[in-house]
MIGUTOR-602153 format. One record per residue (C-alpha): residue number from 1; residue in one letter; x, y, z. Coordinates in steps of 0.5 Angstrom, whole numbers, padded with zeros to 4 digits. Example, Ala and Ser with C-alpha at 12.3 -4.5 7.8 and 13.67 -1.06 7.14 Angstrom:
PT num residu    c1    c2    c3
PT   1      A  0025 -0009  0016
PT   2      S  0027 -0002  0014
END
This chain:
PT num residu    c1    c2    c3
PT   1      X -0048 -0107 -0397
PT   2      X -0056 -0110 -0396
PT   3      X -0052 -0115 -0392
PT   4      X -0047 -0111 -0389
PT   5      X -0054 -0106 -0387
PT   6      X -0057 -0112 -0385
PT   7      X -0051 -0115 -0380
PT   8      X -0051 -0108 -0377
PT   9      X -0057 -0108 -0375
PT  10      X -0057 -0115 -0373
PT  11      X -0052 -0112 -0368
PT  12      X -0055 -0106 -0366
PT  13      X -0062 -0111 -0364
PT  14      X -0056 -0115 -0359
PT  15      X -0054 -0109 -0357
PT  16      X -0061 -0108 -0355
PT  17      X -0062 -0115 -0352
PT  18      X -0067 -0117 -0357
PT  19      X -0064 -0124 -0359
PT  20      X -0069 -0127 -0362
PT  21      X -0071 -0121 -0367
PT  22      X -0062 -0121 -0368
PT  23      X -0062 -0128 -0369
PT  24      X -0068 -0128 -0374
PT  25      X -0064 -0122 -0378
PT  26      X -0058 -0126 -0378
PT  27      X -0060 -0132 -0380
PT  28      X -0063 -0128 -0386
PT  29      X -0056 -0126 -0388
PT  30      X -0053 -0133 -0388
PT  31      X -0059 -0136 -0392
PT  32      X -0057 -0131 -0397
PT  33      X -0049 -0132 -0397
PT  34      X -0047 -0136 -0392
PT  35      X -0040 -0135 -0393
PT  36      X -0040 -0129 -0390
PT  37      X -0036 -0130 -0383
PT  38      X -0038 -0124 -0379
PT  39      X -0045 -0126 -0379
PT  40      X -0043 -0133 -0377
PT  41      X -0039 -0130 -0371
PT  42      X -0045 -0125 -0369
PT  43      X -0050 -0131 -0369
PT  44      X -0045 -0135 -0365
PT  45      X -0045 -0129 -0360
PT  46      X -0053 -0128 -0360
PT  47      X -0052 -0137 -0358
PT  48      X -0048 -0134 -0353
PT  49      X -0052 -0129 -0350
PT  50      X -0058 -0134 -0349
PT  51      X -0053 -0139 -0346
PT  52      X -0054 -0144 -0351
PT  53      X -0046 -0145 -0351
PT  54      X -0046 -0152 -0355
PT  55      X -0050 -0148 -0361
PT  56      X -0045 -0142 -0360
PT  57      X -0039 -0147 -0360
PT  58      X -0042 -0150 -0367
PT  59      X -0043 -0143 -0370
PT  60      X -0035 -0141 -0368
PT  61      X -0032 -0147 -0370
PT  62      X -0035 -0146 -0377
PT  63      X -0032 -0139 -0377
PT  64      X -0026 -0143 -0376
PT  65      X -0026 -0148 -0381
PT  66      X -0026 -0142 -0387
PT  67      X -0022 -0138 -0383
PT  68      X -0017 -0141 -0378
PT  69      X -0014 -0135 -0375
PT  70      X -0020 -0131 -0374
PT  71      X -0018 -0128 -0368
PT  72      X -0025 -0126 -0366
PT  73      X -0028 -0133 -0367
PT  74      X -0023 -0137 -0363
PT  75      X -0024 -0132 -0357
PT  76      X -0031 -0133 -0357
PT  77      X -0030 -0140 -0358
PT  78      X -0025 -0141 -0352
PT  79      X -0030 -0137 -0348
PT  80      X -0036 -0141 -0350
PT  81      X -0032 -0147 -0348
PT  82      X -0030 -0143 -0341
PT  83      X -0038 -0142 -0340
PT  84      X -0039 -0150 -0341
PT  85      X -0034 -0151 -0336
PT  86      X -0030 -0155 -0342
PT  87      X -0024 -0152 -0339
PT  88      X -0018 -0156 -0343
PT  89      X -0022 -0154 -0350
PT  90      X -0023 -0147 -0347
PT  91      X -0015 -0147 -0345
PT  92      X -0012 -0149 -0351
PT  93      X -0016 -0142 -0355
PT  94      X -0014 -0137 -0350
PT  95      X -0007 -0140 -0351
PT  96      X -0007 -0140 -0358
PT  97      X -0010 -0133 -0357
PT  98      X -0003 -0131 -0354
PT  99      X  0001 -0134 -0360
PT 100      X -0003 -0129 -0365
PT 101      X -0003 -0123 -0360
PT 102      X  0001 -0124 -0353
PT 103      X -0001 -0117 -0351
PT 104      X -0008 -0118 -0351
PT 105      X -0010 -0118 -0343
PT 106      X -0017 -0122 -0345
PT 107      X -0013 -0129 -0345
PT 108      X -0009 -0129 -0339
PT 109      X -0016 -0126 -0335
PT 110      X -0020 -0132 -0337
PT 111      X -0014 -0136 -0337
PT 112      X -0012 -0134 -0329
PT 113      X -0020 -0135 -0328
PT 114      X -0020 -0142 -0331
PT 115      X -0014 -0144 -0326
PT 116      X -0017 -0140 -0320
PT 117      X -0024 -0145 -0321
PT 118      X -0020 -0151 -0322
PT 119      X -0016 -0149 -0316
PT 120      X -0009 -0149 -0319
PT 121      X -0007 -0143 -0315
PT 122      X  0000 -0143 -0318
PT 123      X -0002 -0143 -0325
PT 124      X -0007 -0137 -0324
PT 125      X -0002 -0133 -0320
PT 126      X  0002 -0134 -0326
PT 127      X -0004 -0131 -0331
PT 128      X -0006 -0126 -0327
PT 129      X  0001 -0122 -0325
PT 130      X  0002 -0122 -0333
PT 131      X -0005 -0118 -0333
PT 132      X -0002 -0112 -0329
PT 133      X  0005 -0113 -0332
PT 134      X  0001 -0111 -0339
PT 135      X -0003 -0106 -0335
PT 136      X -0002 -0104 -0329
PT 137      X -0007 -0099 -0328
PT 138      X -0013 -0104 -0328
PT 139      X -0016 -0104 -0322
PT 140      X -0020 -0110 -0324
PT 141      X -0014 -0114 -0325
PT 142      X -0011 -0111 -0318
PT 143      X -0017 -0114 -0315
PT 144      X -0017 -0121 -0319
PT 145      X -0009 -0121 -0317
PT 146      X -0011 -0120 -0310
PT 147      X -0017 -0126 -0310
PT 148      X -0011 -0131 -0313
PT 149      X -0007 -0128 -0307
PT 150      X -0013 -0130 -0302
PT 151      X -0014 -0137 -0305
PT 152      X -0006 -0138 -0304
PT 153      X -0007 -0134 -0296
PT 154      X -0002 -0130 -0297
PT 155      X -0006 -0124 -0294
PT 156      X -0002 -0118 -0294
PT 157      X  0001 -0119 -0301
PT 158      X -0008 -0120 -0303
PT 159      X -0009 -0114 -0298
PT 160      X -0004 -0109 -0303
PT 161      X -0007 -0111 -0309
PT 162      X -0014 -0111 -0307
PT 163      X -0012 -0104 -0304
PT 164      X -0009 -0101 -0310
PT 165      X -0015 -0103 -0314
PT 166      X -0019 -0099 -0309
PT 167      X -0015 -0093 -0310
PT 168      X -0016 -0092 -0317
PT 169      X -0022 -0086 -0318
PT 170      X -0028 -0090 -0322
PT 171      X -0034 -0087 -0325
PT 172      X -0037 -0094 -0323
PT 173      X -0035 -0097 -0316
PT 174      X -0031 -0104 -0317
PT 175      X -0035 -0110 -0315
PT 176      X -0032 -0115 -0311
PT 177      X -0026 -0111 -0308
PT 178      X -0029 -0109 -0302
PT 179      X -0032 -0117 -0301
PT 180      X -0025 -0120 -0302
PT 181      X -0022 -0114 -0296
PT 182      X -0028 -0118 -0292
PT 183      X -0025 -0125 -0294
PT 184      X -0017 -0123 -0291
PT 185      X -0020 -0119 -0284
PT 186      X -0025 -0125 -0284
PT 187      X -0018 -0131 -0285
PT 188      X -0014 -0126 -0280
PT 189      X -0020 -0126 -0275
PT 190      X -0022 -0118 -0275
PT 191      X -0029 -0120 -0276
PT 192      X -0032 -0114 -0275
PT 193      X -0028 -0110 -0280
PT 194      X -0030 -0117 -0284
PT 195      X -0038 -0115 -0283
PT 196      X -0036 -0107 -0285
PT 197      X -0032 -0109 -0291
PT 198      X -0038 -0114 -0294
PT 199      X -0044 -0109 -0292
PT 200      X -0040 -0105 -0297
PT 201      X -0040 -0110 -0302
PT 202      X -0048 -0110 -0301
PT 203      X -0048 -0103 -0302
PT 204      X -0044 -0103 -0309
PT 205      X -0047 -0109 -0312
PT 206      X -0054 -0111 -0309
PT 207      X -0055 -0117 -0314
PT 208      X -0048 -0121 -0311
PT 209      X -0051 -0126 -0306
PT 210      X -0044 -0128 -0304
PT 211      X -0043 -0122 -0299
PT 212      X -0050 -0124 -0296
PT 213      X -0048 -0132 -0295
PT 214      X -0042 -0129 -0292
PT 215      X -0046 -0124 -0287
PT 216      X -0050 -0130 -0285
PT 217      X -0044 -0135 -0284
PT 218      X -0041 -0129 -0279
PT 219      X -0048 -0128 -0275
PT 220      X -0048 -0136 -0274
PT 221      X -0041 -0136 -0271
PT 222      X -0043 -0130 -0267
PT 223      X -0050 -0134 -0265
PT 224      X -0053 -0128 -0267
PT 225      X -0059 -0132 -0271
PT 226      X -0064 -0127 -0273
PT 227      X -0059 -0123 -0277
PT 228      X -0056 -0130 -0280
PT 229      X -0064 -0132 -0283
PT 230      X -0064 -0125 -0285
PT 231      X -0058 -0126 -0289
PT 232      X -0059 -0133 -0291
PT 233      X -0066 -0131 -0294
PT 234      X -0064 -0125 -0298
PT 235      X -0058 -0129 -0301
PT 236      X -0064 -0135 -0304
PT 237      X -0067 -0129 -0306
PT 238      X -0061 -0126 -0310
PT 239      X -0060 -0134 -0312
PT 240      X -0065 -0140 -0312
PT 241      X -0060 -0145 -0314
PT 242      X -0055 -0144 -0309
PT 243      X -0056 -0150 -0305
PT 244      X -0051 -0148 -0298
PT 245      X -0055 -0142 -0297
PT 246      X -0062 -0147 -0295
PT 247      X -0057 -0151 -0291
PT 248      X -0055 -0146 -0287
PT 249      X -0061 -0143 -0287
PT 250      X -0065 -0149 -0284
PT 251      X -0059 -0150 -0279
PT 252      X -0061 -0143 -0277
PT 253      X -0068 -0144 -0276
PT 254      X -0066 -0150 -0272
PT 255      X -0062 -0146 -0268
PT 256      X -0067 -0141 -0266
PT 257      X -0072 -0147 -0264
PT 258      X -0077 -0142 -0269
PT 259      X -0080 -0147 -0274
PT 260      X -0077 -0153 -0275
PT 261      X -0082 -0156 -0280
PT 262      X -0079 -0150 -0284
PT 263      X -0072 -0152 -0283
PT 264      X -0074 -0159 -0285
PT 265      X -0077 -0155 -0292
PT 266      X -0070 -0151 -0293
PT 267      X -0065 -0158 -0292
PT 268      X -0069 -0161 -0297
PT 269      X -0069 -0156 -0302
PT 270      X -0061 -0156 -0301
PT 271      X -0061 -0162 -0302
PT 272      X -0065 -0163 -0309
PT 273      X -0060 -0158 -0312
PT 274      X -0054 -0161 -0310
END
């Protein structure tokens, strides 16, 4: 009972984002009894949340060495491999999940996401279609399927899926749906409509740098350089590690002829991040 209570306390600390305290507490449990698989799994989750993916992988592996069918640990391991960009090992884990539970959409979602990242769009399409087939009431699945169709330049099908996603009533607005509509309009040459959708995405997802960057590109094309500079600057404020934003902001400064020294500094910063 004592160990059970300590585990529950560690889980509570994780929900409170008190990771260092949670780590100490769960390690206390393992020091008392290292065979407690749930504690080992929770420690893996703590490392994952701290972006310590190698450490997380080791903890999940230790759990699976004792119980190879520990489903949550299989998922944790696959997800950690995915975040570490070890896609081959991640794929093995998510496919193992499908063998155990072919109706769990998490595995299909992550596999679709991996193949989207790998630019293997036919495989990504297969897995995202399966997500929608299993749960057609999920707006996130429809939106992600739309994103795959965008990559395949199948814009009518993409628009259908994204608009389906937006048709569901939600207490919290769906992120990236208006961004995807912006991409569709932009691909069709409807730049005013694209700008409108990117603006909507900015309102819904104020921390998302992607609509800012795309707006910067559109304003650059339209020779509205001051607006382009504003959007690229906003993009960098949201993601200081995004190299392309520095490069395009540098070009915007050069095009404006206002501050060539600043343009040079930005260009060098962009190169340093690549």
